[in-house]
C-alpha positions in Angstrom: 119.5 364.4 73.2 119.0 362.1 70.3 122.5 362.0 69.4 123.7 361.3 72.8 121.3 358.2 73.1 122.6 356.8 69.5 126.1 357.6 70.8 125.6 355.6 73.8 123.8 352.8 71.9 126.8 352.7 69.4 129.4 352.7 72.1 127.7 349.9 73.8 127.6 347.9 70.7 131.1 348.6 70.0 132.3 347.4 73.7 130.1 344.5 73.4 131.7 343.4 70.1 135.2 344.0 71.4 134.6 342.0 74.5 133.3 338.9 72.2 136.0 339.6 69.9 138.7 339.5 72.7 137.0 336.1 74.2 137.3 334.5 70.8 140.8 335.2 70.7 141.8 334.0 74.2 139.8 330.6 73.9 141.7 327.6 75.5 142.1 324.2 74.0 139.2 321.8 75.0 140.5 318.3 74.6 142.4 316.7 77.0 145.2 315.7 74.2 145.5 319.6 73.4 146.0 320.0 77.3 148.9 317.6 77.4 147.0 314.8 79.2 147.3 311.6 77.8 145.8 308.1 78.6 147.7 306.2 81.5 150.2 303.6 80.8 149.5 300.4 82.9 152.3 297.7 83.6 150.0 294.9 82.6 151.4 291.4 83.0 151.1 290.4 79.1 152.7 293.4 77.9 156.1 292.3 77.6 157.5 290.4 74.4 157.8 287.1 76.0 155.1 287.5 78.4 151.3 285.7 78.2 147.7 285.9 79.2 146.8 284.6 82.7 145.3 281.5 81.3 143.7 280.3 84.7 141.9 283.7 84.7 140.8 283.3 81.1 139.6 279.8 81.9 137.6 281.2 84.8 136.0 283.9 82.9 134.8 281.6 80.2 133.4 279.3 83.2 131.6 282.4 84.6 130.2 283.0 80.7 128.9 279.7 80.5 127.2 279.7 83.7 125.6 283.2 83.6 126.1 285.2 80.4 125.4 282.2 77.7 121.8 282.4 78.6 121.4 285.7 76.7 124.7 286.3 74.7 125.8 283.8 72.3 129.4 282.9 70.9 127.8 281.5 67.9 130.5 283.8 65.5 133.5 282.3 67.7 135.1 279.5 66.5 135.9 276.5 68.7 139.5 276.6 67.8 140.1 279.7 69.3 139.8 278.4 72.8 142.5 275.8 72.2 145.8 276.7 74.1 144.0 279.8 75.4 141.8 278.7 77.9 141.3 274.8 77.3 143.0 271.9 75.8 142.3 270.4 72.4 140.5 267.6 74.0 138.4 269.8 76.5 137.4 271.7 73.6 136.3 268.4 71.7 134.3 267.4 74.5 132.3 270.8 74.6 131.8 270.7 70.8 130.0 267.2 71.2 127.4 268.6 73.5 125.9 270.6 70.5 124.5 269.4 67.2 124.9 271.3 63.8 123.1 271.4 60.6 124.5 269.1 58.0 123.5 268.1 54.3 120.0 267.1 53.8 119.2 263.6 53.4 118.0 262.1 50.1 114.3 263.2 50.8 115.8 266.9 51.6 115.1 266.6 55.3 117.8 268.6 57.3 120.1 266.4 59.3 122.0 267.0 62.6 125.5 266.0 63.2 127.4 266.2 66.6 129.9 268.7 67.0 
């Protein structure tokens, strides 16, 4: 009787091992790229060689930023010159710069001075 029980346990163990082995051999690809799926390509209006961005939309986006987002998020690391020709003209950017004051070299007494943008 003991040999029959041990044989049944061994057979069950071998069967389970075989099933796990077969499952590991038939595993399917798990990433979208391996399945042949790719990111969709959109026909954006600025994708062509001679096409450009919608400057009016960029200007509206900058206006929304100044009215809403600038309260919490700054553009300190973005140069004013990057706006010229994209959303604003040179004179408009100069007017916006003049609204701000920047640190300048200290005076003769070592006190920091401010200068207009």
